[in-house]
Structures are given as structure tokens and as C-alpha cells.
C-alpha positions, 0 to 999 in steps of 0.5 A: 319170181323169187329173189336170188338168196345169199348171205345178206338176204337169207333171213326171213321174217314174217311181218304179221308174226315177228312184227305185228303180233309181237308188237301187240303182245308187247303192248298187252304185257306193258298195259297189263303191268301198268294196270296192275301197278295202278290198280286198287283193291277193287280191280286188283284181281282183274288186273292180275288176271289180265297180266296172267293172260298176257303171260299165257299168250307170250308163252304160246308165242314163244313155244309155237315158234320154238317147236316149229324150229325144232321140227325144222332142225330135225328135218335139216339134220336128216337132209344134210346127213343124207346129203353128206353120205351121198357125197362122201360115203361117210356119216355126218360127223357127230361133233357138228352142232345143230347151228353149224348143220343149219348153216351148212345147208346153204353150201353147194354140193361141191363145197359142202364136205370141205366146209364140214371139215373146216367147221369141225376143225375151226369150231366155226359159228353159223355166221362164219360158215355162211360167210365162207360159202361161195355158191349159195344153195337157197332155202326158201322154205324155212321161216 
């Protein structure tokens, strides 16, 4: 059974990706920089190529996460736009930032329209929006 989600426990980290893989990538980068600094003329090219490979892996690590989040953001914007339209008969205000929309997805249907207005009027951050939510609507799918 899933633990009830709320502001204090909604952040989800995947140990293998955010911990283990990041740590190993960091070790690879530090080790390859150290090897390059301490290399002599006979192994300089090998050390430089190892650092290049480490940088390529770091790019893969960053962009794999970035692209997945962008796709999730597009889906969340569509879902919340539809939800707002169903609840109010109006389109979601264009002035909302993506971070605000992502935070608003946790609001219950009863408080969603008023929180949208408050987020716009007071230019609330995503953390401020999440703290104002009284009835948390869990999202167990986003990582």
C-alpha cells in the first residue's frame, strides 16, 4: 500500500539514478580530471579521452532527465488545463508559469480554481502553492 502523499513526502528520488549513478558519474569525472592533471606526454591523450567520455556520460545523465521532465510537464499542462476548464468553463490563465502548474496539480478540485487565482495575483512560487494546499491530491507517477 502506498503511503499517503503530502507536502513533506511528495518528492520522489530514485536511489539508483539520483544516488548511485550520479555518485559513480561524479567519481568518473573526478578521477579522469585527476588522471589528466597527473598525466605525462605518453598517456595524455588517453587521459583526455577518458575525460571526454566522462563529459559525454554527464550530458546523457542530464539530458535524459531533462527531456523526460519536459514531456511530463507538457502532459501536466494539458491535464491541468482540461481540469480547470471542466471546473470553471474557462481556459487556464496564460500567466501561470510551468512550475506553478506543476505545483497546482496537487490541489483538490475544490481548492484548485481559487489557488490558480491566488497564484496569479500573488505570483506564488511552487513551494508556496504546495504549502497552501489543504486537501492533497497525490501524484505517484512523476519521478
